[in-house]
KOLMIFI-726783 format. One record per atom (N, C-alpha, C): atom name; x, y, z. Coordinates in pm, 1 decimal. Each point is the difference from the previous one (the first is absolute). Layout:
# residues N
{pt 'CA', {X, Y, Z}}
...
# end
This chain:
# residues 98
{pt 'N', {-608.5, -1099.2, 16.6}}
{pt 'CA', {11.0, 61.4, -156.1}}
{pt 'C', {-43.1, 111.2, -19.2}}
{pt 'N', {31.4, 24.6, -91.4}}
{pt 'CA', {40.8, 117.5, -75.4}}
{pt 'C', {-131.3, -1.0, -75.8}}
{pt 'N', {-67.9, 155.0, 3.0}}
{pt 'CA', {-123.3, -7.6, -100.3}}
{pt 'C', {-11.3, 116.5, -90.6}}
{pt 'N', {-96.3, -25.0, -90.6}}
{pt 'CA', {15.0, 127.3, -69.0}}
{pt 'C', {-127.6, 95.1, 63.7}}
{pt 'N', {49.1, 127.3, -10.4}}
{pt 'CA', {-116.8, 101.8, 74.4}}
{pt 'C', {8.3, 106.9, -88.0}}
{pt 'N', {-119.1, 84.5, 23.6}}
{pt 'CA', {-26.5, 144.4, -80.6}}
{pt 'C', {-3.3, 84.6, 72.9}}
{pt 'N', {40.5, 123.0, 38.1}}
{pt 'CA', {-18.1, 111.7, 21.1}}
{pt 'C', {-126.1, 90.9, -31.4}}
{pt 'N', {-82.8, -47.9, -84.0}}
{pt 'CA', {-72.6, 83.3, -104.5}}
{pt 'C', {24.4, 34.4, -140.3}}
{pt 'N', {91.8, -4.0, -26.7}}
{pt 'CA', {98.8, 54.8, -113.3}}
{pt 'C', {51.5, -152.4, -51.1}}
{pt 'N', {120.7, -22.7, 38.2}}
{pt 'CA', {143.7, -79.7, 15.7}}
{pt 'C', {-34.4, -110.7, 41.0}}
{pt 'N', {93.5, -80.8, -53.1}}
{pt 'CA', {25.1, -145.1, 117.7}}
{pt 'C', {122.2, 7.9, 40.8}}
{pt 'N', {-0.9, -86.0, 87.6}}
{pt 'CA', {172.3, -11.7, 81.8}}
{pt 'C', {-53.0, -162.9, 56.0}}
{pt 'N', {135.9, -12.4, 26.0}}
{pt 'CA', {9.6, -119.7, 36.5}}
{pt 'C', {24.4, 6.7, 189.5}}
{pt 'N', {-80.7, -43.7, 50.5}}
{pt 'CA', {21.1, 33.2, 157.2}}
{pt 'C', {34.6, -140.3, 85.7}}
{pt 'N', {132.0, 22.9, 65.0}}
{pt 'CA', {41.9, -106.8, 85.5}}
{pt 'C', {-105.2, -47.2, 85.7}}
{pt 'N', {29.0, -113.4, 69.0}}
{pt 'CA', {-53.2, -34.6, 162.8}}
{pt 'C', {65.8, 100.9, 69.0}}
{pt 'N', {-53.0, 15.5, 129.7}}
{pt 'CA', {66.3, 53.6, 122.9}}
{pt 'C', {151.2, -93.5, 29.7}}
{pt 'N', {99.8, 124.4, 18.1}}
{pt 'CA', {85.9, -24.8, 79.0}}
{pt 'C', {55.4, 50.3, 110.2}}
{pt 'N', {67.9, -77.8, 81.9}}
{pt 'CA', {0.3, 79.6, 150.4}}
{pt 'C', {166.7, 49.2, -8.9}}
{pt 'N', {-13.1, 151.1, 38.1}}
{pt 'CA', {131.9, 84.2, 1.0}}
{pt 'C', {102.9, -58.0, 96.8}}
{pt 'N', {108.1, -61.4, 38.8}}
{pt 'CA', {96.6, -25.7, 67.7}}
{pt 'C', {37.1, 83.1, 111.9}}
{pt 'N', {-8.3, 156.4, -19.4}}
{pt 'CA', {34.7, 75.6, 54.2}}
{pt 'C', {-87.1, 96.2, 109.1}}
{pt 'N', {-128.4, -18.4, -18.0}}
{pt 'CA', {-90.3, 81.3, -0.8}}
{pt 'C', {-113.0, -116.9, 75.9}}
{pt 'N', {-116.9, 35.2, 33.2}}
{pt 'CA', {-96.4, -78.9, 47.5}}
{pt 'C', {-149.3, 24.5, -92.4}}
{pt 'N', {54.7, -47.5, -137.0}}
{pt 'CA', {-103.1, 52.3, -103.7}}
{pt 'C', {-16.0, -126.6, -133.9}}
{pt 'N', {-77.9, 31.5, -56.3}}
{pt 'CA', {-52.4, -92.6, -150.6}}
{pt 'C', {-12.8, 75.6, -98.9}}
{pt 'N', {41.5, -11.9, -147.7}}
{pt 'CA', {8.0, 64.3, -43.4}}
{pt 'C', {-32.9, -119.1, -182.6}}
{pt 'N', {-33.4, 68.6, -39.7}}
{pt 'CA', {-23.7, -74.6, -185.6}}
{pt 'C', {6.5, 158.3, -78.5}}
{pt 'N', {103.0, -68.8, -106.0}}
{pt 'CA', {-16.3, 84.8, -116.6}}
{pt 'C', {-50.5, 23.1, -107.1}}
{pt 'N', {-16.7, 58.4, -67.6}}
{pt 'CA', {-75.0, 48.4, -148.6}}
{pt 'C', {87.5, -3.5, -119.3}}
{pt 'N', {4.7, -102.6, -77.2}}
{pt 'CA', {84.3, 35.5, -164.3}}
{pt 'C', {-73.5, 27.9, -116.2}}
{pt 'N', {39.4, 127.2, -19.1}}
{pt 'CA', {-71.1, 17.8, -129.8}}
{pt 'C', {28.8, -64.9, -115.0}}
{pt 'N', {-99.9, -61.6, -92.6}}
{pt 'CA', {1.2, -76.4, -123.2}}
{pt 'C', {-45.5, 97.3, -84.6}}
{pt 'N', {-22.7, 94.0, 2.7}}
{pt 'CA', {-73.7, 117.1, -118.0}}
{pt 'C', {-53.2, -34.6, -94.9}}
{pt 'N', {-97.4, -88.1, 52.9}}
{pt 'CA', {-93.6, -14.6, -88.8}}
{pt 'C', {-180.1, 65.7, 37.8}}
{pt 'N', {-73.1, 49.9, -67.9}}
{pt 'CA', {-126.8, 64.9, 46.4}}
{pt 'C', {-82.5, -116.3, 61.0}}
{pt 'N', {-79.1, 38.2, 104.3}}
{pt 'CA', {-81.8, -85.9, 96.9}}
{pt 'C', {-123.7, -43.3, -130.4}}
{pt 'N', {-67.5, 91.5, -80.0}}
{pt 'CA', {-67.7, 18.7, -50.6}}
{pt 'C', {-2.6, -145.2, -131.0}}
{pt 'N', {126.0, 16.8, -31.4}}
{pt 'CA', {62.3, -84.2, -136.7}}
{pt 'C', {2.9, -137.3, 55.0}}
{pt 'N', {45.2, -70.6, 134.8}}
{pt 'CA', {-0.2, -106.9, 47.5}}
{pt 'C', {-72.0, -33.6, 83.9}}
{pt 'N', {-157.2, -23.7, 23.9}}
{pt 'CA', {-136.3, 23.8, 107.8}}
{pt 'C', {35.6, -150.3, 76.0}}
{pt 'N', {67.8, -107.4, -107.5}}
{pt 'CA', {-50.0, -141.6, 23.5}}
{pt 'C', {131.1, -59.0, 111.6}}
{pt 'N', {111.6, 114.6, -16.2}}
{pt 'CA', {113.8, -12.8, 112.6}}
{pt 'C', {-8.7, 44.1, 121.7}}
{pt 'N', {-78.9, 90.5, 6.0}}
{pt 'CA', {-34.5, 100.5, 168.4}}
{pt 'C', {16.1, -140.8, 101.6}}
{pt 'N', {60.9, 31.2, 113.6}}
{pt 'CA', {-69.6, -87.5, 111.0}}
{pt 'C', {39.9, -182.7, -22.1}}
{pt 'N', {135.4, 8.9, -80.5}}
{pt 'CA', {-7.4, -146.9, -51.1}}
{pt 'C', {153.9, -38.7, 43.4}}
{pt 'N', {57.5, -131.1, 34.7}}
{pt 'CA', {113.1, -23.3, 46.4}}
{pt 'C', {103.1, 46.4, -109.3}}
{pt 'N', {148.7, 28.6, 54.4}}
{pt 'CA', {107.2, 62.7, -126.5}}
{pt 'C', {111.6, -83.6, 92.8}}
{pt 'N', {-2.8, -91.7, -93.6}}
{pt 'CA', {159.7, -91.2, -21.4}}
{pt 'C', {128.8, 49.8, -42.6}}
{pt 'N', {96.2, 44.3, 38.4}}
{pt 'CA', {137.1, 21.8, 18.0}}
{pt 'C', {57.2, -92.3, -87.6}}
{pt 'N', {14.7, 23.3, -128.3}}
{pt 'CA', {92.1, -55.9, -102.7}}
{pt 'C', {176.6, 18.0, 35.5}}
{pt 'N', {10.0, 105.8, 51.3}}
{pt 'CA', {128.6, 31.6, 9.1}}
{pt 'C', {28.3, 142.2, -130.7}}
{pt 'N', {90.2, 76.6, 17.2}}
{pt 'CA', {60.2, 156.8, -24.7}}
{pt 'C', {-53.5, 64.8, -42.0}}
{pt 'N', {-129.0, -11.7, 85.9}}
{pt 'CA', {-131.4, 78.2, -27.5}}
{pt 'C', {-128.7, -14.0, -69.2}}
{pt 'N', {-12.5, -123.9, -35.0}}
{pt 'CA', {-87.3, -82.9, -60.9}}
{pt 'C', {-91.1, -65.9, 91.2}}
{pt 'N', {-125.1, 24.5, -25.4}}
{pt 'CA', {-147.7, -83.2, 73.8}}
{pt 'C', {-65.5, -44.9, -62.6}}
{pt 'N', {-87.5, -108.7, 18.3}}
{pt 'CA', {-125.7, -30.6, -70.3}}
{pt 'C', {-110.2, -12.3, 69.5}}
{pt 'N', {-117.5, 66.6, -48.1}}
{pt 'CA', {-60.8, 53.5, 106.9}}
{pt 'C', {-118.5, -44.4, -140.7}}
{pt 'N', {-78.3, -122.4, 41.4}}
{pt 'CA', {-145.4, -47.6, -28.3}}
{pt 'C', {28.9, -45.8, -168.1}}
{pt 'N', {167.1, -69.7, -13.0}}
{pt 'CA', {29.1, -71.0, -97.0}}
{pt 'C', {57.2, 165.3, -136.4}}
{pt 'N', {-6.3, 66.8, 36.1}}
{pt 'CA', {72.1, 144.5, -21.9}}
{pt 'C', {135.4, 6.9, 77.1}}
{pt 'N', {88.4, 34.6, -126.6}}
{pt 'CA', {122.7, 7.3, 86.4}}
{pt 'C', {-12.0, 200.2, -61.9}}
{pt 'N', {81.2, 48.1, 179.3}}
{pt 'CA', {6.5, 115.6, -14.8}}
{pt 'C', {138.7, 18.3, 25.1}}
{pt 'N', {29.1, 133.5, -4.5}}
{pt 'CA', {183.8, 49.3, 19.4}}
{pt 'C', {-50.8, 119.3, 84.0}}
{pt 'N', {103.5, 39.8, 89.7}}
{pt 'CA', {-10.2, 84.1, 106.4}}
{pt 'C', {84.2, 137.6, -105.6}}
{pt 'N', {-33.9, 85.0, 44.5}}
{pt 'CA', {13.2, 157.3, -51.9}}
{pt 'C', {135.1, -29.0, -74.8}}
{pt 'N', {108.6, 15.9, 99.6}}
{pt 'CA', {108.0, 23.3, -52.6}}
{pt 'C', {62.5, -174.1, 64.0}}
{pt 'N', {-36.3, -135.3, -83.3}}
{pt 'CA', {19.4, -133.2, 70.7}}
{pt 'C', {37.3, 22.5, 115.7}}
{pt 'N', {146.3, -30.0, 26.9}}
{pt 'CA', {75.7, -21.3, 193.3}}
{pt 'C', {61.5, 86.3, 19.8}}
{pt 'N', {-7.1, 91.3, -53.6}}
{pt 'CA', {2.8, 135.3, 41.0}}
{pt 'C', {-79.7, 161.9, 33.7}}
{pt 'N', {-160.4, -112.9, -20.9}}
{pt 'CA', {-49.8, 104.1, 81.1}}
{pt 'C', {-58.5, 26.5, 112.8}}
{pt 'N', {1.3, 108.1, 41.5}}
{pt 'CA', {1.8, 36.8, 159.9}}
{pt 'C', {-178.0, 9.6, 36.6}}
{pt 'N', {-25.8, -43.5, 111.5}}
{pt 'CA', {-172.5, -4.2, 61.3}}
{pt 'C', {-41.9, 139.7, -73.3}}
{pt 'N', {-118.5, -34.8, 21.8}}
{pt 'CA', {-141.2, 162.4, -11.4}}
{pt 'C', {30.1, 35.5, 100.6}}
{pt 'N', {-69.9, -65.9, 122.0}}
{pt 'CA', {-29.4, 17.8, 102.4}}
{pt 'C', {14.7, -101.8, 112.1}}
{pt 'N', {-51.9, 8.8, 105.9}}
{pt 'CA', {0.9, -93.5, 82.8}}
{pt 'C', {-65.4, 49.7, 136.7}}
{pt 'N', {-115.8, -158.4, 36.9}}
{pt 'CA', {-36.6, 15.4, 140.4}}
{pt 'C', {54.5, -57.9, 123.1}}
{pt 'N', {-23.3, 65.9, 135.5}}
{pt 'CA', {49.7, -54.5, 70.7}}
{pt 'C', {-82.5, 9.5, 132.3}}
{pt 'N', {-8.4, -105.5, 88.3}}
{pt 'CA', {-40.4, -36.2, 78.0}}
{pt 'C', {72.9, -54.6, 139.1}}
{pt 'N', {-32.1, 59.8, 116.6}}
{pt 'CA', {65.5, -47.0, 126.2}}
{pt 'C', {22.0, -159.9, 62.2}}
{pt 'N', {40.6, -39.1, 29.3}}
{pt 'CA', {25.0, -89.3, 73.7}}
{pt 'C', {-45.4, 14.2, 114.0}}
{pt 'N', {-73.4, -31.4, 93.9}}
{pt 'CA', {-36.1, -20.8, 98.8}}
{pt 'C', {89.3, -86.4, 101.3}}
{pt 'N', {-8.8, 78.1, 126.5}}
{pt 'CA', {100.9, -9.4, 113.2}}
{pt 'C', {-99.1, -90.5, 113.3}}
{pt 'N', {85.8, -140.0, 4.0}}
{pt 'CA', {-86.6, -74.8, 73.2}}
{pt 'C', {32.5, 77.9, 156.0}}
{pt 'N', {-67.0, -35.2, 101.7}}
{pt 'CA', {0.2, 34.0, 110.8}}
{pt 'C', {149.3, 12.4, 69.2}}
{pt 'N', {31.1, -109.1, 1.0}}
{pt 'CA', {137.9, -43.5, 61.0}}
{pt 'C', {120.4, 42.5, -78.6}}
{pt 'N', {-35.4, 28.3, -147.6}}
{pt 'CA', {126.4, -8.0, -45.6}}
{pt 'C', {64.9, 181.4, 17.1}}
{pt 'N', {138.3, -15.8, 1.1}}
{pt 'CA', {118.9, 100.7, 38.0}}
{pt 'C', {53.0, 72.2, -113.8}}
{pt 'N', {31.8, -87.4, -106.4}}
{pt 'CA', {80.3, 47.4, -80.3}}
{pt 'C', {-7.1, -57.3, -153.8}}
{pt 'N', {3.6, 96.8, -115.1}}
{pt 'CA', {-1.5, -40.6, -121.3}}
{pt 'C', {114.0, -0.1, -33.5}}
{pt 'N', {0.2, -178.3, -28.5}}
{pt 'CA', {155.9, -10.3, -106.6}}
{pt 'C', {-19.7, -130.4, -75.9}}
{pt 'N', {73.1, 63.4, -118.7}}
{pt 'CA', {-8.1, -137.0, -119.9}}
{pt 'C', {-97.2, -23.6, -37.2}}
{pt 'N', {-130.9, 91.3, -54.8}}
{pt 'CA', {-127.7, 9.6, -11.5}}
{pt 'C', {-67.4, -69.1, 66.8}}
{pt 'N', {8.8, -35.9, 97.7}}
{pt 'CA', {-106.3, -30.9, 146.8}}
{pt 'C', {-15.5, 67.8, 141.3}}
{pt 'N', {-84.0, -49.7, 60.1}}
{pt 'CA', {5.6, 58.0, 137.4}}
{pt 'C', {32.4, -123.2, 119.2}}
{pt 'N', {110.5, 61.0, 87.8}}
{pt 'CA', {72.1, -108.4, 108.4}}
{pt 'C', {-46.0, 76.6, 122.3}}
{pt 'N', {-13.3, -118.1, 48.3}}
{pt 'CA', {-40.2, 24.6, 180.4}}
{pt 'C', {122.7, -45.2, 63.2}}
{pt 'N', {37.7, 131.0, 93.4}}
{pt 'CA', {138.2, -72.1, 84.2}}
{pt 'C', {-33.3, 7.2, 139.5}}
# end
């Protein structure tokens, strides 16, 4: 589930980890909501439920992404997907043994 997080100044909706289909890594995106963290401390680290169209419900509060559904991610985290010992190839989001 997505979550409302702070970078110390602004608030973002952080997605869950997703797996890249083309390379062995996972990523999660941070979507800006244009609110200052110090103004809404009660929603930091709370689950964010998508209502569609760039609108989220967080702790009973409805928030909107900066540019609704046209918002682009502000940043992303990535982490590698470990290769199992017998794996030969990464394809379609997972390792394959041949």
